[in-house]
C-alpha positions as CSV (number, residue, x, y, z in Angstrom):
1,M,66.0,107.6,81.3
2,Q,67.1,104.9,83.7
3,T,66.2,105.1,87.4
4,I,67.3,103.7,90.5
5,P,65.2,100.6,91.3
6,A,62.9,100.9,94.1
7,S,64.1,97.7,95.6
8,F,67.4,99.8,96.3
9,F,65.7,102.0,98.9
10,L,64.2,98.8,100.7
11,Q,67.6,97.1,100.7
12,M,69.3,100.1,102.0
13,A,66.8,100.3,105.1
14,V,67.3,96.6,105.8
15,I,71.2,97.2,105.7
16,L,71.3,100.2,107.7
17,L,68.9,98.8,110.4
18,A,70.7,95.4,110.5
19,C,74.3,96.7,110.7
20,R,73.1,99.3,113.2
21,L,71.4,96.6,115.4
22,V,74.1,93.9,115.3
23,G,76.7,96.8,115.8
24,I,75.0,97.8,119.1
25,V,74.8,94.2,120.2
26,A,78.6,94.0,119.5
27,K,79.3,96.9,121.5
28,K,77.2,95.6,124.3
29,V,79.5,92.5,124.8
30,G,82.7,94.5,124.4
31,Q,83.6,94.4,120.8
32,P,84.1,97.2,118.3
33,Q,81.0,98.1,116.2
34,V,82.7,97.3,113.0
35,V,82.8,93.7,114.0
36,G,78.9,93.8,114.5
37,E,78.6,95.2,111.1
38,M,80.8,92.7,109.3
39,I,78.7,89.9,111.0
40,A,75.6,91.8,110.0
41,G,76.7,91.8,106.3
42,V,77.3,88.0,106.5
43,I,73.7,87.5,108.1
44,L,72.1,89.2,105.3
45,G,73.9,87.1,102.8
46,P,73.1,83.5,101.6
47,S,74.7,82.1,104.8
48,L,71.9,82.9,107.0
49,L,69.2,85.3,105.6
50,G,69.3,83.8,102.2
51,W,69.1,80.1,103.6
52,L,66.2,80.8,105.8
53,W,64.4,83.0,103.4
54,P,65.4,82.2,99.7
55,E,62.9,84.7,98.6
56,S,64.9,87.8,100.2
57,T,67.2,87.8,97.0
58,A,64.2,88.3,94.7
59,L,62.3,90.7,97.0
60,I,65.2,92.8,98.5
61,F,68.5,92.2,97.1
62,T,67.6,92.4,93.4
63,K,70.0,92.0,90.6
64,E,69.2,95.7,89.6
65,S,69.7,97.0,93.0
66,R,73.0,95.0,93.5
67,V,74.5,97.1,90.8
68,V,73.9,100.3,92.8
69,L,75.0,98.4,95.9
70,E,78.2,97.9,94.4
71,V,78.8,101.2,93.3
72,G,78.1,102.8,96.9
73,A,80.3,99.9,98.4
74,Q,83.1,100.9,96.1
75,L,82.7,104.6,96.9
76,G,82.5,103.6,100.5
77,V,85.7,101.5,100.7
78,G,87.6,104.2,98.6
79,L,86.8,107.1,100.9
80,Y,87.4,104.9,104.0
81,M,91.0,104.0,102.8
82,F,91.5,107.7,102.0
83,L,90.4,108.4,105.7
84,V,93.0,105.6,106.8
85,G,95.7,107.4,104.9
86,L,94.7,110.7,106.5
87,E,95.0,109.1,110.1
88,F,98.7,107.9,109.1
89,Q,101.1,109.6,111.4
90,T,104.9,109.3,110.1
91,S,106.3,110.6,113.2
92,L,105.3,107.2,114.9
93,F,108.2,105.9,112.7
94,R,110.7,108.1,114.4
95,T,109.8,107.5,117.9
96,R,109.9,103.6,118.1
97,A,111.8,102.9,115.1
98,R,113.7,99.8,116.2
99,S,110.8,98.2,118.0
100,A,108.4,98.9,115.6
101,A,110.7,97.7,112.6
102,C,111.3,94.2,114.5
103,V,107.6,93.8,115.2
104,S,106.4,94.6,111.9
105,I,109.1,92.8,109.9
106,A,108.3,89.8,112.1
107,G,104.5,90.4,111.2
108,M,105.1,90.3,107.5
109,V,108.0,87.7,106.8
110,V,106.4,85.0,108.9
111,P,103.1,85.3,107.4
112,F,104.6,85.3,104.0
113,I,106.8,82.3,104.7
114,I,103.5,80.4,105.9
115,G,101.5,81.7,103.3
116,G,103.8,80.3,100.7
117,L,104.2,77.0,102.4
118,L,100.3,76.7,102.5
119,T,99.8,77.7,99.1
120,L,102.0,74.7,97.8
121,W,99.0,72.6,99.3
122,L,96.0,75.1,98.7
123,I,96.7,75.9,94.8
124,H,95.7,72.3,94.1
125,V,92.5,72.4,96.1
126,P,89.7,72.9,93.3
127,G,88.1,76.5,93.7
128,L,90.4,78.3,96.0
129,F,92.4,80.0,93.4
130,S,91.4,80.8,89.8
131,A,92.8,78.7,87.1
132,N,94.9,81.7,85.8
133,T,96.6,82.3,89.2
134,Q,100.3,81.3,89.1
135,Y,101.9,80.0,92.5
136,Y,103.8,83.1,93.2
137,Q,100.7,85.2,92.8
138,A,98.7,83.0,94.9
139,A,101.5,82.9,97.7
140,M,101.9,86.7,97.6
141,F,98.2,87.2,97.9
142,L,97.8,84.8,100.8
143,G,100.7,86.2,102.4
144,A,99.3,89.8,102.1
145,A,95.8,88.5,103.6
146,I,97.6,86.9,106.6
147,A,99.7,89.8,107.2
148,I,97.2,92.6,107.2
149,T,96.2,94.4,110.4
150,A,93.1,96.0,111.2
151,F,94.9,99.3,111.5
152,P,92.1,101.9,112.0
153,M,90.5,99.4,114.8
154,L,93.9,99.1,116.4
155,A,94.2,103.0,116.6
156,R,90.6,103.4,118.1
157,I,91.2,100.6,120.7
158,I,94.4,102.5,121.7
159,S,92.6,106.0,121.7
160,E,89.7,104.9,123.7
161,R,92.0,103.2,126.3
162,G,93.9,106.4,126.7
163,L,97.2,104.7,125.4
164,S,97.8,107.0,122.4
165,G,101.1,108.6,124.1
166,S,102.2,105.3,126.0
167,S,105.0,103.0,125.0
168,L,102.4,100.2,123.9
169,G,100.2,102.5,121.9
170,T,103.2,104.2,119.8
171,L,104.8,100.6,119.1
172,A,101.4,99.1,118.2
173,L,100.5,101.9,115.8
174,A,103.8,102.4,114.2
175,A,104.2,98.5,113.6
176,G,100.7,98.0,112.4
177,A,101.0,101.1,110.0
178,I,104.5,99.7,108.5
179,D,102.6,96.2,107.9
180,D,99.6,97.4,106.2
181,A,101.6,99.7,103.9
182,A,103.8,96.8,103.0
183,A,100.8,94.4,102.5
184,W,99.1,96.9,100.3
185,C,102.3,97.2,98.2
186,V,102.5,93.4,98.0
187,L,98.8,93.4,96.7
188,A,99.5,96.3,94.2
189,I,102.2,94.0,92.7
190,V,99.9,90.9,92.7
191,L,97.1,92.8,90.9
192,A,99.8,94.4,88.5
193,T,101.2,91.0,87.6
194,F,97.9,89.5,87.3
195,G,97.6,91.7,84.1
196,A,94.5,93.9,84.8
197,T,94.8,96.0,82.1
198,Q,95.3,96.2,78.4
199,P,99.0,96.6,76.9
200,L,99.7,100.4,76.6
201,V,100.8,101.5,73.0
202,V,103.4,104.2,73.0
203,L,105.0,105.4,69.8
204,G,104.2,101.9,68.3
205,I,105.6,99.9,71.2
206,K,103.5,97.7,73.3
207,I,104.3,98.0,77.1
208,A,103.0,95.0,79.1
209,P,100.2,95.5,81.7
210,Q,102.1,94.7,84.7
211,Y,104.9,97.2,83.8
212,V,102.2,99.8,83.1
213,A,100.7,99.1,86.6
214,I,103.9,99.0,88.6
215,G,105.5,102.0,86.8
216,G,102.3,104.0,87.0
217,A,101.7,103.2,90.6
218,L,105.3,104.2,91.5
219,I,105.0,107.5,89.5
220,Y,101.7,108.3,91.3
221,G,103.1,107.4,94.6
222,V,106.3,109.2,94.3
223,A,104.6,112.3,92.8
224,M,101.9,112.4,95.3
225,L,104.1,112.0,98.4
226,T,106.6,114.8,96.9
227,V,105.3,117.4,94.7
228,G,101.9,116.5,95.5
229,R,102.3,116.9,99.2
230,K,103.8,120.5,98.5
231,L,101.0,121.7,96.5
232,L,98.4,120.3,98.9
233,A,100.1,122.2,101.7
234,G,98.5,125.3,100.6
235,F,95.0,123.7,101.8
236,G,96.5,123.3,105.2
237,R,97.5,127.0,105.5
238,K,94.0,128.1,104.4
239,A,92.3,125.9,106.5
240,E,94.6,127.1,109.6
241,K,93.9,130.6,108.7
242,A,90.1,130.2,108.5
243,G,89.8,127.6,111.2
244,N,87.7,125.2,108.9
245,V,87.4,123.6,105.6
246,S,85.3,125.6,103.0
247,Q,82.6,123.8,100.6
248,A,84.8,124.8,97.9
249,M,88.1,123.3,99.5
250,M,85.9,119.9,100.1
251,A,84.8,120.0,96.1
252,V,88.5,120.2,95.2
253,V,89.7,117.4,97.5
254,L,86.8,115.0,96.6
255,A,87.4,115.8,92.7
256,L,91.1,114.8,93.8
257,F,90.1,111.5,95.3
258,C,88.0,110.7,92.3
259,V,91.0,111.5,90.1
260,S,93.3,109.5,92.1
261,A,91.0,106.7,92.4
262,W,90.2,106.6,88.7
263,Y,93.9,106.7,87.9
264,T,95.0,103.7,89.8
265,D,92.0,101.7,88.7
266,F,92.9,102.7,85.2
267,I,96.4,101.5,85.4
268,G,95.3,98.2,87.0
269,V,96.1,98.4,90.4
270,H,92.9,99.4,92.2
271,A,91.0,102.5,93.1
272,V,91.5,102.1,96.8
273,F,95.4,102.9,96.4
274,G,94.6,106.1,94.9
275,G,92.6,107.3,97.9
276,F,94.9,105.8,100.5
277,I,98.1,107.5,99.0
278,L,96.0,110.9,98.4
279,G,95.0,110.5,102.3
280,I,98.9,110.3,103.3
281,A,99.7,113.1,101.1
282,M,97.0,115.6,102.7
283,P,98.3,118.2,105.2
284,R,97.5,117.6,108.7
285,G,96.3,119.8,111.6
286,I,92.9,121.7,111.2
287,F,92.5,120.5,107.8
288,A,92.7,116.7,108.2
289,K,90.6,117.1,111.3
290,E,87.7,119.1,109.9
291,L,87.9,116.9,106.6
292,R,87.5,113.7,108.8
293,K,84.7,115.5,110.5
294,K,82.9,116.2,107.3
295,I,83.7,112.9,105.4
296,E,83.7,110.2,108.1
297,P,80.1,110.1,109.4
298,F,78.4,109.5,105.9
299,T,81.2,107.1,105.0
300,V,80.7,105.1,108.0
301,V,77.2,105.3,108.6
302,F,75.8,105.1,105.4
303,L,78.4,103.7,102.7
304,L,80.4,101.1,104.6
305,P,77.5,99.1,105.6
306,M,76.9,98.8,101.7
307,F,80.3,97.3,101.5
308,F,79.8,95.0,104.3
309,T,76.6,93.7,102.8
310,F,78.1,93.4,99.3
311,S,80.9,91.2,100.9
312,G,78.3,89.1,103.0
313,L,76.1,88.4,99.6
314,K,79.2,86.7,98.2
315,T,80.1,84.9,101.3
316,Q,78.8,81.3,101.7
317,M,79.8,79.8,105.2
318,N,78.3,76.4,103.9
319,V,81.9,75.8,102.5
320,L,83.1,75.2,105.9
321,F,81.0,72.2,106.0
322,D,82.4,70.6,103.0
323,P,85.1,68.4,103.4
324,T,87.1,69.7,100.7
325,Y,87.4,73.0,102.4
326,L,87.2,72.3,106.1
327,M,90.9,71.5,106.5
328,P,92.1,74.4,104.5
329,A,89.8,76.7,106.3
330,I,91.2,75.4,109.9
331,A,94.6,75.4,108.4
332,I,94.3,79.3,107.3
333,L,92.8,80.1,110.6
334,L,95.5,78.6,112.7
335,A,98.3,80.0,110.2
336,S,96.7,83.5,110.5
337,I,97.0,83.5,114.4
338,L,100.3,81.9,114.7
339,G,102.1,83.9,111.8
340,K,100.6,87.3,112.9
341,G,99.8,87.2,116.5
342,V,102.4,84.8,117.9
343,A,105.0,86.3,115.7
344,C,104.5,89.8,116.7
345,W,104.5,88.8,120.4
346,A,107.9,86.9,119.9
347,A,109.6,89.9,118.1
348,A,108.5,92.4,120.8
349,R,109.8,90.1,123.6
350,L,113.0,89.8,121.7
351,N,113.3,93.3,121.5
352,G,113.1,93.8,125.1
353,E,109.3,94.7,125.9
354,N,107.7,93.1,128.8
355,N,105.3,90.2,128.5
356,A,102.4,92.1,129.0
357,T,103.2,94.6,126.6
358,A,104.4,92.0,123.8
359,L,100.9,90.0,124.3
360,A,98.8,93.2,123.9
361,V,100.8,94.1,120.6
362,G,100.5,90.6,119.4
363,S,96.7,90.5,120.2
364,L,96.1,94.0,118.3
365,M,98.3,93.0,115.3
366,N,96.3,89.9,115.1
367,A,92.9,91.7,114.2
368,R,92.1,91.7,110.5
369,G,88.9,93.6,110.5
370,L,87.6,95.6,107.5
371,M,91.2,95.8,106.0
372,E,91.0,92.0,105.3
373,L,87.5,92.4,103.7
374,I,88.7,95.1,101.3
375,I,91.8,92.9,100.4
376,I,89.8,89.9,99.5
377,N,87.3,91.8,97.8
378,I,89.8,93.2,95.5
379,G,91.3,89.6,95.2
380,L,87.8,88.1,93.9
381,Q,87.0,91.1,91.9
382,A,90.3,90.7,89.8
383,G,90.0,86.9,89.6
384,V,92.8,85.7,91.8
385,I,90.8,84.0,94.1
386,G,87.5,81.9,94.1
387,K,84.4,82.3,96.4
388,P,85.3,79.5,98.7
389,L,88.5,81.0,99.7
390,F,86.8,84.1,99.8
391,S,84.2,83.0,102.4
392,I,87.2,81.2,104.3
393,L,89.0,84.4,104.5
394,V,85.9,86.3,105.7
395,M,85.5,83.7,108.4
396,M,89.1,84.3,109.4
397,A,88.9,88.0,109.5
398,I,85.6,87.8,111.9
399,V,87.2,85.3,114.1
400,T,90.6,87.1,114.5
401,T,88.7,90.6,114.9
402,L,86.6,89.2,117.6
403,M,89.6,87.7,119.4
404,A,91.4,91.1,119.7
405,T,89.3,93.2,122.5
406,P,89.0,90.1,124.8
407,L,92.7,89.0,124.5
408,F,93.7,92.6,124.9
409,E,91.7,93.0,128.0
410,I,93.1,89.9,129.5
411,V,97.0,90.3,128.8
412,Y,96.8,94.2,129.1
413,G,93.7,95.0,131.2
414,R,93.0,97.8,133.6
415,N,95.1,96.7,136.6
416,F,98.0,96.7,134.5
417,R,97.3,99.9,132.7
418,R,96.9,101.3,136.2
419,K,100.2,100.5,137.4
420,D,101.8,101.6,134.1
421,E,100.2,105.2,134.7
422,V,101.4,105.2,138.3
423,L,104.8,104.3,137.3
424,A,104.7,107.1,134.5
425,D,103.6,109.7,137.0
426,A,106.3,108.7,139.3
427,I,108.9,109.1,136.5
428,D,107.5,112.5,135.6
429,A,107.6,113.8,139.4
């Protein structure tokens, strides 16, 4: 009988302590804890710990324990995306539809144009994309990587500052939600066309992998958000009546999550899509609140640090000192900031928002956070990108996420928020 290697437990102790300590330091300097945990993952990899102490790989991050680490990382990111789906509020789209649509369109179109132009050059740089990646796949992937927004972090910044019901909060949340949904759809298409599955044979007819993936994903999404949502509504009624979510109900939800993740992975998209769509389809109210209360702590505290470290172990920041990759790294970072932050600011201004609100929206939408790490891990796993581009995009995710909170405070700080609250109170009176 094969057992979990003892080094796995030592590995987890190091991971949990490192992520917690660096996360605390991040919070002390005004950054979200998730930023610290992202940095901790890189610190534990070859970029720092492996460079200072090469024996750490043989002692702590052994080949056997990494297998278990990968499983935990995949489970963690799948459950996290389920929670992200659970937080999606479709009502946001109705309240600020026009402004949100303008900002989100700008935040998608500009990054994809820039990504397409950059790819004309980057696809010829050795090691950035795999040899099997075609131009349109590379361009779509890079566009999605630049366009993605750290929606969960954006939501928490807005909530922590008491802006959930404000004009800015509603606009940023709606635009961020639309952008992320669109970026995930594009990524699903990239994975589907990359041929992640074997041809499906039905009645002696071979169906190409990309059609299996795209068709299977569409069937799953439509079914889950229509029939599935109606069937799942029963959970919501039971939870409202009981005032909580029972263990039996939890078991069924987790089983549904596992089946959804298996199905989307089987058709050649990725397991996270199954969890994400299932989360959107779940009933809200007490059911969603209690479900989040039960799942989120273990996912965030134990499983996600595994994902951050798993990403960090594949990140080699020394590529930034390689002349071959230095200019691409600078170009991607500048393109990401201009293509997302500046584009969203300009769209908000053109739509009639004041400069402070537009700048705040741009600074929040520019953060990539954990969502970027999820996308690029999927790209690396599927063989779309190589490790040099993976490392460059990790750097971009950290830098743009670090920028978000300080920029937001500068352009939409306490003094402006106080004036906004006074004006709102005067209007109500």
